[in-house]
N, C-alpha and C positions, 0 to 999 in steps of 0.2 A: 504493500500500500504506500502510495506516495505521501509526501509531507502535506500536500494540499488535501488529499483524500482523508488523511488522518485528522487534520484540523476540522474539516467539515463533518466527519463522522462523530467526532467528540462533541461538537456543537449539537448535532442532531440527537445524540444520546441525552444531552442536557435539555432538550426541547428549546434550544436557542437558535437564533438565525445568524448567519455569517454577515459580517460587515467588511466590504471590500472597497476601500477608497482608492482613487486614482490621482496621481500627480504626474506632471511631465518632468522628466529628468532634466536638470539644468535650469529650470524656471522656479523662481524669478532670478536665480543666480546659481552657478554650479556649486558654490560652497554651502548652499542651503539645502541641497537635495538630501543628503544623509541626515542632517538634523530634522528635516521635515518627515522623513521616513520613521525616525524614532518617535517623533511627536504623534504620528498617526497611530503607532502601536500603543503609546501611553494613553491615547484617547480611546482606545478600545478596538482598533482594527484587528481583524483576524487574518487577513491576507492583504498584501499591497499590490496594486497594479501600478507599474512604473512605465510611463509612456516614453517610447524612443522617439526623439524629435525627428520629424520628416517634413520635407518641403511641400509635398503634394498630397495631403491626407484626403481620403474620400469619405470617411465616416465621421470625422470630427467637425463640430460646429465652430462658429467664430471664436468662442472663448478658448477652446483647446488649440485652435489654429494659432491664436496669438501667443499662447504659451510655447508652442513649437517654434514660432518665429523668434521669440526672445531667446530660447535656448540655442537655436542655430546661430544667432548673432554672437553668442559666446563660443561658437565652434564645437558645441557638444555633439558627438556622434556615438555610434553604437559601442565602440570600445570604451568611451568615457562612461557610458551607462553601465557597462559590465564592471568598471572600476568602482562606481558608486555602490554597486551591490557588494563587491568585496569589502569595501569600507564599512558598510552596514553590518556585514557578517562578523566583523571584529567583536561587536557587542551584542549581536542578536543572531543566534543560530536557529531560532525556533520559528519565527514568522515567515510563512511562505511569500516569495516575491515572484510575481508574474510580469514578464515584459510584454507590453502591448504596443504594436506598431505595424509596420508595413514590410512587404517582401523585399523591396529594393535594397535596404542596408544589409539584410541577411544574404541576399544573392550576391551582393558585391563582395562580402567577406567570404562567401562560400558556405553552403549549408552545414557541411560536416565540421568545418573549422569553427563556425558559430556555435554549433551544438556542444562541442568539446570545451570551448571557451566559456560558454554560459554555465555548463555543469561545474567547471572549475571555479567560477566566480561565486557560485551559490544560488543560481537561479533555480526556481522550482517549476516554472511553467512559462509557456509562450502563447500569446494570442496574436496571430498575424492576420490582419483584417482581410488582405487580398490573397490568402492561401486557401483556395476552395478545397473542401474535403476530397473531391474527386482526384485532385492532383497532388495530395501530400500524404498519402499512406506511408510511404517510405520515410518521409520526414518524421511523422508521428511515431513510427516504429523505432527509429533511431533515438528520438527524444526519450521514449520509454526505456530504452536500453541504457540510457545515461541518467535514469532516475527522475526525468522531468515529464510534465504533462503538456499536451497540446490542447488548447482550449479553442473552441469554435463558437462563432456567432450564429444565432438563429434570430429570425425576425418575424413580424406579423405576416409577411408575405411568403414565408418558407412553406414549401409543399410537404406533404407527408413523406414523399420519396426522399426529399432533402433531409428532413428530420431523421429518418431511418438511417440514411448514410452517415450523418454526423454521429448518430448513436453507436454505430459500429466502431468508430475510431477515436471518439472523444475520450479524454481522460481528465481527471481533476474536477472540472465542472463545465457546464456550457453557459454561455452568456446570452441571455435572451434580451434582444433589443426591443424595448417596449413600444417604440414609436416608429412610424414610417418617416424617416428623416435623419438628421444628424444629431450629434450630442448636444444637449442643452436646448433642444427645440421642442415646441409644442407642450401640451399638458397631458398628464397621464390619464388613461382610461382604465381604471382598475378592473372593471367587469370584463374588458377585452383581454387583459392580462390573465385574469382568473380563468377565462375560457380556454386560453391557449396552453397554459402550463400542463394540464392533464394530457393534452394531445402530444406534447413533447415527452412527457414521462412515460407514455406508452412505448416509446422507442429508445429513450435515453436512460441509462442506468445510473449516471452520475448526477450529483446535485445540479439544480438550476439556479443561477444567479440572474437577477434582473437589473438592468441599468437603462440609462437615457431618461431624463425627466425627473429624477429624484432630487428634490431640492432641500429637504429638511427632515427632521425627525418624524413629523407627521406622515409625509408621503413615504418615507422609508418603512415606517411601521405598517402602513396600509399594504405596501408591496410585499413585505415580509410575511403577511398573513396568508399569501398564496404561493410564496417561493421559498427556496432554501437559503438565499443570500441576497443582499442588495449591493449594487455597485453605484458609487457616487463619485463624480469627477468634476464636471463643469462648475458646480457650486463651490468646490474647494478652490479651483483656480480663480474664481471671482473673489473669494476671500483673500487670496494672495494679491490680487490686483488692487484691492481697495484698502489694504492694511499697510501701514508703514513697515518697511523691511525689518526693522529691529523688533517689531511686535508680531511678525507674521507666523513664526513657529508656534507661539502660544495661542494665537488666534485660531490656527488650524486645529491644534489639540483641543481647544475649548469647543469648537464646532463639532468635531468628531465625537467628543464626549457626550454632547447633547443628542446626537444621532444614536449612539450606543445605548444611552439611557432610555430613549424612546423604544428601541428594539427590545430591550430587556423588561419593559414594563409589563 
């Protein structure tokens, strides 16, 4: 059982829901990434999704796009992101870290080189937005051989055939995108999410995390009532954008603590 699966299984045994916050590596500055990761854990995060900055994202809305642009201005690339994970692991061996990003940086490094480097750095899973399940069975197999999970996205438009295909090769958890659109857009339709989760669970054996559109403790708690975990990203980036840099780490910790409290009520 992978580290991600162990964490989510332990939460399920306690009848608690997973909290998976997202930040972009290198935003708002490279030297803040590792302190922010620790702050997320102190606030109650169970798993961290760490965004790999990319110039042409297709799933990220304006907020996360701006975070990527800021990180890229600092020259933060995939190798820097792996170094952040190494530094995080000096003081935290326990919390799973999932890299979330796009195929281009991985392809440029080379899949196998990336997999070995990620395992060495202490990465636990990878979500590559533009790696369709039909084309990355070998990637997912090699990831598992190195003790890491490959996480896939499902959406309101996913067909039963696509859900079944993801169910065959997904590990760790699947990320259900609750909205038709990009991150940070639209408003949640809880009834639509509640209707979709059982359809996913008919084919998918791993836990289902839901993201896109979760803004606060209240929406997180509502989504958690029908899912195994909640993913929250754009709202954290907005917190970083509107808070003075010297207060940002504490602000993020406080925000996540509020979401954690709402989930545990």
